[in-house]
N, C-alpha and C positions, 0 to 999 in steps of 0.2 A: 245396868251400871250404863253413867250417861256417858257421852263418849268426849275424850280429851277437848278443851276450846282450839287445839292448833290445829285441830282435825274435823270440825265441827260441819265443814262444806263437803267432806269425803262423799265421794258415790259410788256407786256400781254399777258400770255401764256391761249391759249383757246385749248379744247380737246374738239372735237365729240366722242360722244362712241353712235354710233348706229344700232340698231337693222337690223338684214337682216335671222332674219327665213323667212319659211318660209310664216306664215298669212302676212308677209308684204308684199310680189305679187300684191294684188290686189289694194296696192295703188304704187307700186314700182317708178310710172313715178313723182308721185307727191311726194313723197321719195326726189327725185333726186332735183327735179324744188327746192322743202324747204329748202334741206341742202344750194343747192346754191342761194337762198335766203341768209340766213345766210351767208356764203362768202359774199355778195354785203355788204351788213352792216358792218361789220366787214376791208373790205375793202376801204368802203366811210366814215368809222369814222376818227376822230381827230387824234389819233394819230397813223394810221394804219402803220408807218413807224417801229413802234416799236411795234408792235402786230404779235404775231407766232400761227401759228395755227397747231395742232397736227390732227389726225383720225383716228381709231377705228372702225372698225363694227365687230359683232356676230354675232353667232347661234350658235354651237354647240362648237366653236373656237371661237376664238378668232385675229383678220387681220388687219396689221396696213393697212390703206389704204395709206399713205404719205408712202415709205418707203426708205434705204438709198442703197449703191451700196450690203450691207448687208442681205437685206429682214428686217434688224429693224425698228421700228419707228421713224422719225423725224419729227422734227418741219420745217414747212413751213414761210417763212415772206410773209407779205398782199401783197406785190409787186410781189413774184412770185406762188401768189393761185391761179389758175386755176379749173371753174369749174369744176365739176365730170357727169359722164356717163355713159350711160347702161352698160358697159365693169366695171367701180368700182365699180358696187353692183347689184348684183344679190344675190339675197332673197330663202334661204332651208335653211331647217336643225329646229333643238329645240332653244332652250333663253338661253343661258350663260351667264346671264346681271351681274350676282357678279365678274365673270370671265371679266368684258368687262372693267367696271370701276377699280375693282383691278389692272389689268393690265396699264389705265390708269394713276391710285393714281401711280404706281410703276415707269412709266415714267416720268411722272414731276417731282416725288421725288429728284430723280437726277437731270430732266435741271433746276427746279427753283431757282435762288438765293433771297435769305433770304430779299431783296428788290421787287423781283415783282409781279406782282399778276398775279393769276392763277382762269382761271374760266374753268368745266367740266359741259357740257355738254349731260347730256342723255335722247336720246329719243326710247319708247319702247311699242311696243304694244299688247304685253302678260307680261306674270306672267315667271319667275324665275323660270324652270324647267332641267337644266344642265350643269349648271357651278360642278369644280370641283376640283378644286384649291382654291377658296375661297367662304367661306358660309356669310350669313346673319349678324352673330355678327366681326366679323374680315372685313366685311366692313362700318357699320355701325361704329365702334369704331374709323378706321381710320379717316371717313370722321368727325364724330363731333372732331377730335384733330384737323385737318384739318381746318373746320372750326375757332374755334378757333384761328388761327393762324392767318386768313384775308383771305385763300381761297372762293373761290365761286363754290355752286353746285348749279345745276335744274334738277330736271327730268321732261322729259315730258311724258303722257303715254296715252294707252285709255286701253280700256278693263278689266281691272284692278283696284282694290278697294286701292286707292292710299293714305288711314289712312293706311292700309299694310306697303305699300312702303315704308312711311316715316316712318314708324316703323324699315321696316327692312334696310333701307340705312341711318338713322341717316338726310336726310338733313331736311332743313328750312320748313315747312310747308308752309310757302306764298311761296318758290320756287318751289313751284310744281303746273304743268299745267297739265288738265284731256282735249283732244279732243277726239271729235271721227271720231272713222276708215275708215274716207269713203275720196272720191275726196273731198268733200265740207269741211270735216271737215278738212284733213288735211292742205288744203290753207288755212283756218282759222286758225290753227295752228302758219303756219311760217309766218303767216304776225304777228303776237301778238309775236313769237319768233322775228323775225328783230325785228321790236318796239321796244324790250328788251331788242336787243342788240344793240341798237341807241342810246336810253336814258345812259344804262347801262359807253358807252363809252365814253359819253359824259360830266357824271356827275364822273367816270373817270378822267378825261381832265381836269377840273373841281376842282377835288381836288389834285391832281398834280400841277396844275400852281398856288394853296391855299402852296404851301412850305409842305403839309404836307410826314412825313416820315414814316408812318403806310399806309400797303396796305390799297385798297380799297376794300372793301366788304358791300355787298348787302345782305339783308337778305329780301328782295321782290320785286324782281326783275319782275314784272310785275303789275304797281303800274301805275297809271295813263296813261295804253296803253287804257282804251276804250274807249275813242274818234276813237280810228283810225282800232278798230278790235271787233266781236260783243264778247265780252269778260261781265262775268260774275262770281260772286263772293260770295259764296253762305254758308253761315256758320249755322248748328244744334246744337241743346245742345246737339244730342247724337255722336254727328262727332268733335273731337279734333283737327282735320284738317281743313287745311282752304283752299277750294279747290276751286280756278283760272277754272272755265272750260271752256274754247272757244266750241262756237255753230255754228251751220254750219247755214246758211240764209236758211230755209223752204224752199223758192220758189228753189232753189238749190237743193236742194234734192230730192222736189220733180221731177225735172228733170231729175239726176237720176235716179231714180225710175221708169221714164216713167211716169210722170202723166203732163200732159201739163198745 
């Protein structure tokens, strides 16, 4: 269905903010593969022609992976989005996650028009320990304000208390995904995120086709993808955050551990 004339220039701007600290080294290959799976989901979306991606990685420093001639971050159209390789992702150092999210927000605040949809995906396997330009109060305040304006944020984390991360970042609790920092865990997470991106872009296309002039916002990105991946939702009486947890296949874990 063609999009309404009033929204002919409505774009989807996607930001990938990926941890490249030293602890990610043991799952480097799987992380590269998973990132490329996310790119594939975006390239195959209903509105790929109007989708643009910016990519930041962080250890104790934040580095734009897609750069212009001056080395600054840039948006890449899906039609030109190529898979990353070993040379694009080399884990080392510490974890300046707040700086990574802050830089992505600053970039998209300059790039996004009022009608554009924005989705920022943050992936990390450890707790913040190295930011020096942004703190949790600054990031949480900005995330909440931008979510109210229709931006979408999701945090995908391992080896940390997502309840505390949610409090520090202000991201909607049902847009938080927990994964196991193992080969099988990363593969399961990548499938979940790829499915979520496909669902998000499909629902967004329907939203545009309906003629709505509002930004398309999703407060539960991982709803309805449990049929395609091993995804469980757990709610505890003393746990305010609804934690979507990607669980690796037990047989695959046994193989990894050398158990036949």
